[in-house]
N, C-alpha and C positions, 0 to 999 in steps of 0.2 A: 489452436482454439483458445479464445480469450474469455475469461470469466470475470464478472464484476460482482464483488461481495459487498452487500450493504450491511455495515456493522451498526451497532446500537448507539453510537455517539451522535454528535451534532452534524447534520448534513448541510453542506453549502447549498445555495440556491442553484437551480438549473441554469439561470442566466449567468451566474458567476462562473460556473464550470464551463459553459459554452464559450465564454470570453477568454478564460485562462487556459483551458485544456481542450482545444479542438479535437474531436474524435473520441472523447472520453466515453461516449455512449456506445461505441462500436464493440459490442460484446455478444458472443454467441450464447452465453449462459449468465443469467442474473439470479443470484442467491441472496435471500434475506436471512441474516443471522438474528433469529428471534425478533425483537422489536425493530431491528433494522429493516424488516420487510415493510414497515409503514412508510419508509422514505420513497418507495418505488413510485407511488402515484404522483407525489409532488415533483419528482424528477422526470416524469414522463417515460418511465421504464416498464417493460414487461417484467413480470415476476415468474420465474420458472420453477423455483424451489424455495421452500422455507425450512430452515434447519434450527433446532434448538430444543430447550426444555419447555419453552413457552411460559416461563414464569412472568414474562413482561408483556404477554399478549393475552387478550381475553379469548374465551372459547369461540365467541361470535366472530372475532377477527380471523382466527385460524380457519374457521368454517368458510368465511368469505374468500380468503385466499385460495382455499381448495376449490370452491365453486367457480372461481375465475380461471382455474386450470393449473395452479401451482401444485407441484408435488410436495407433500408434507412429510418431513423427516423428524419424528419426535424422539427425544432422548430423555432419560431420567433426570430429575432435578439434581439428585446426588450423583455427580459425574466428575471426572478428572480433567475435562477439557472445557474451555470457554465455548460459547456458541460460535464465536468467530473462528476458532480453531476447527470446530466441527464443520463449518461452512467451507473452510480451506480444504479439508480432507475430502469433502463432497465434490468440490471443484476438481481436485486431482483425480478422484475416482471416475469422474465423467470424462477425463482426458484433457483437461485444460493444461496448457503449457505457459500461458501468460495470465496472471491473476492480479487484478487491481482491487484493493480494499478501500472502500469509501466510508466516510463518517467514523473515523477512528477516534477522534478527539471529542471529549465531552466532560461531564462532571466527574466521571470515575477515572482518576489518574492511574489507578492500578490496572484497570482494563486497557487503557491506552498504552501503557508500558508493556503489558502482556501481549497486546496485538503487535507492537513493534518487534517483539522477539520472534513472532511468527515468521519474519523474513529469514530466520535461520532454521526453519522447520526442516528436519531431515528428509521428509517426503518430497520437498521441492528438489533437492539435489538428486535424489534417487530417480525422479521423473524427468530430470533435465528441464525443470520448469523454473520460471522466475515470478517473483511477486513484488508488488510495490504498494506503499500507502499513498493514497491520492486524495487531494482536495483542491479547492480553487487556489489556495495560497501556496501549496507546496506539493512536491512529489518526492517520495523518499524510497531509495532502492539500496540494496546491499550488494557489495562486491566482496568476493572471497578468493583467496589464493592469488594466482597469476591471472588477472582479468583486465579487460579494457572496456570502457564505456564511452561512447560518443554521444554528446548532447547537442541538438540543434536548438539554439536559444537566441532570443532577442538580446542585443547588446544591453548591458546594465542589469541583467538578471542575476539575482543573488544565488551563489552556489556555495554550499557548506559541505565540508569533508570531515567526517567524525569517525575516529578510530573506534572499533567495536570489539570489546573483549580483550584488548591488548594493543600494543603499538602497531602502527601500519606504515609501511614504506610506500610512498606515493610519488608519481610524476603527474603533472597536470599542465596542459597548455590551453591557450585561448582565454586565460584569466588575467585579471589585473595583477595578481601576485602568482606567477607560475611556480611550479615545483619541479625539481629534478631529483628524483630518488631521495626525497626528504622523508625523515621519520616523523610522523605525527604521533605524539605521545598520548597514550590512554590517560584520561583524567585531565588533560589540558585542552584549551579551547582555540588553539592556533588556527584550525581549519574552518572556523566559523566566519561566514559573511565575506567570502571572496566574491568577485564580480566578473561576469563574462565581458570580454572586450572583442571577441570574434564570434561570427555566427556558429562556428563549431567549437565546442569545448571537448577536449579529449582527456580522460582520466585513466591512468594506468596504475593498477595496484600490483606491486611487486611482492609484497608479503603482508600477511595479516588479514584483517577484515575491515571494511570501510562502509559506513553509511554515507550515501550521497543524496543531498537534498537540494532541489532547485525550485525556484519560484519567488515571486515578488521582485520588485525593482528597487535598486539602491538609489 
């Protein structure tokens, strides 16, 4: 089951997503994280659930979402989790095993960084689920432990490999600069802006944790 979470940042246009990410709309569950629910109409998406403290939505907007059939999940304003984290938990509770978070980036850099850390949420591993940050320009996923990721990409697509929380030992093929059990050091930028040269890029993580970002053309 795939869930799409609409966060409260800047949403790309539907046309841009259609061009860059075919199939992005194929979701069984669409959840608006507070003001992220506003993105649904412009993106041509159904809205199944709205989650948050609703400090960024008016009472009339919440009522309109409910009248249109969305389940409303209200939380206290004084809470320990962001609205996007609560939406992630709601998706997992509903049985989602693939979760895409859209509209991560915006004016609040702290919220964007907090949303990126949700890729390490312990509930994901416990459920055997995966999550990604998605927009028209990039897709970001997290590899942990001994893992392999295969990407089908147009030649010339930018692929960045970023160690997360410490050094990462990585092999990668199908790239302009392949890696063979190379150590990418935390705090260094060596893995930024590699480029796909084959239709299939394979990334193998031997140790550590690694953010994999693909999107855009060199």
